[in-house]
C-alpha positions as CSV (number, residue, x, y, z in Angstrom):
1,X,-75.0,140.7,-66.6
2,X,-74.9,138.1,-69.4
3,X,-75.3,134.6,-68.1
4,X,-72.7,132.1,-69.3
5,X,-74.0,129.3,-71.1
6,X,-73.2,126.1,-69.3
7,X,-71.1,123.6,-71.5
8,X,-72.3,120.5,-72.1
9,X,-70.2,117.0,-71.4
10,X,-71.0,113.7,-70.3
11,X,-70.4,112.3,-66.8
12,X,-69.5,108.2,-67.3
13,X,-69.7,106.1,-64.2
14,X,-68.0,102.7,-64.8
15,X,-66.3,100.0,-62.9
16,X,-62.4,100.0,-63.3
17,X,-60.9,96.6,-64.4
18,X,-58.0,96.8,-62.5
19,X,-59.0,97.1,-58.9
20,X,-63.1,97.0,-59.5
21,X,-63.7,100.6,-58.1
22,X,-66.2,102.5,-59.3
23,X,-65.1,105.7,-60.5
24,X,-66.7,108.8,-62.1
25,X,-65.4,110.8,-65.6
26,X,-66.2,113.7,-67.3
27,X,-65.7,114.4,-71.3
28,X,-66.7,116.1,-74.0
29,X,-67.3,113.3,-76.6
30,X,-69.0,109.8,-76.1
31,X,-69.0,107.5,-79.5
32,X,-69.2,103.9,-80.8
33,X,-65.5,102.5,-80.4
34,X,-63.8,100.9,-83.5
35,X,-63.5,98.1,-81.4
36,X,-66.7,96.5,-81.9
37,X,-69.9,96.7,-81.0
38,X,-69.3,95.9,-76.9
39,X,-67.1,99.1,-76.7
40,X,-67.5,102.8,-76.1
41,X,-64.9,105.3,-77.0
42,X,-64.8,108.3,-74.5
43,X,-62.4,111.0,-75.4
44,X,-62.3,114.9,-75.0
45,X,-61.8,114.4,-71.3
46,X,-62.8,117.6,-68.7
47,X,-61.1,118.2,-65.3
48,X,-62.1,121.3,-63.3
49,X,-59.4,123.7,-63.3
50,X,-61.0,126.7,-61.8
51,X,-61.7,125.1,-58.5
52,X,-59.6,126.5,-55.7
53,X,-60.7,122.8,-53.4
54,X,-58.5,120.2,-55.3
55,X,-60.0,116.7,-55.8
56,X,-57.3,113.5,-54.9
57,X,-59.4,111.5,-57.0
58,X,-59.5,114.1,-60.1
59,X,-56.0,114.9,-59.9
60,X,-55.1,111.2,-60.1
61,X,-57.4,110.8,-63.0
62,X,-56.2,113.7,-64.8
63,X,-52.4,112.2,-64.4
64,X,-53.7,109.1,-65.4
65,X,-55.5,110.3,-68.9
66,X,-52.7,112.8,-69.5
67,X,-51.7,111.9,-73.2
68,X,-54.8,109.9,-73.6
69,X,-56.4,110.2,-77.0
70,X,-59.7,107.9,-76.0
71,X,-60.8,105.7,-73.9
72,X,-62.3,102.5,-75.1
73,X,-64.6,100.8,-72.2
74,X,-66.5,97.7,-72.3
75,X,-70.4,98.2,-72.4
76,X,-70.5,95.6,-69.3
77,X,-68.3,98.2,-67.2
78,X,-70.2,101.0,-68.0
79,X,-72.7,101.9,-65.0
80,X,-74.5,105.0,-66.5
81,X,-74.0,108.3,-68.4
82,X,-75.4,111.2,-67.9
83,X,-75.2,114.1,-70.0
84,X,-74.9,117.3,-68.2
85,X,-75.5,121.1,-69.8
86,X,-78.1,123.1,-71.1
87,X,-77.2,122.4,-74.9
88,X,-77.3,118.8,-74.7
89,X,-78.5,117.3,-78.1
90,X,-78.4,113.2,-76.7
91,X,-76.3,110.5,-77.7
92,X,-76.0,109.3,-81.3
93,X,-74.1,106.0,-82.3
94,X,-73.2,105.2,-85.9
95,X,-73.7,101.4,-85.2
96,X,-76.9,102.1,-83.2
97,X,-79.2,98.7,-83.4
98,X,-82.1,100.2,-80.9
99,X,-84.6,101.0,-83.6
100,X,-84.8,97.0,-85.2
101,X,-88.5,95.7,-84.9
102,X,-88.5,92.4,-83.7
103,X,-91.4,90.3,-85.3
104,X,-93.5,88.3,-82.7
105,X,-93.3,84.5,-83.1
106,X,-97.4,84.8,-84.2
107,X,-96.5,87.4,-87.2
108,X,-93.7,85.0,-88.2
109,X,-95.6,81.8,-88.8
110,X,-97.7,81.6,-91.8
111,X,-101.6,81.4,-91.1
112,X,-103.9,78.8,-91.5
113,X,-101.5,76.1,-90.0
């Protein structure tokens, strides 16, 4: 029997702005937001539809995000983003500033002074 390949998705844990609850959400896409550098866009939400056991929190989220194209979260409300699945490639952001080189104060001053 062939092993079914697990689909990659992201598990985003964040603090809800309405009631300060810590929530988790599964999604297929996480990218930089069009709202600016301090936001992350989350889309293509994943909900467990094959399970026999019903999770009330997940059912509430399913109703809450029904018809939502994209959720824009502040980076300050996000606690963690986990990539789950066998074929994950890692997050890539278009406006990623993590590869900037910062010169130390010693390298910026001219020598001899």
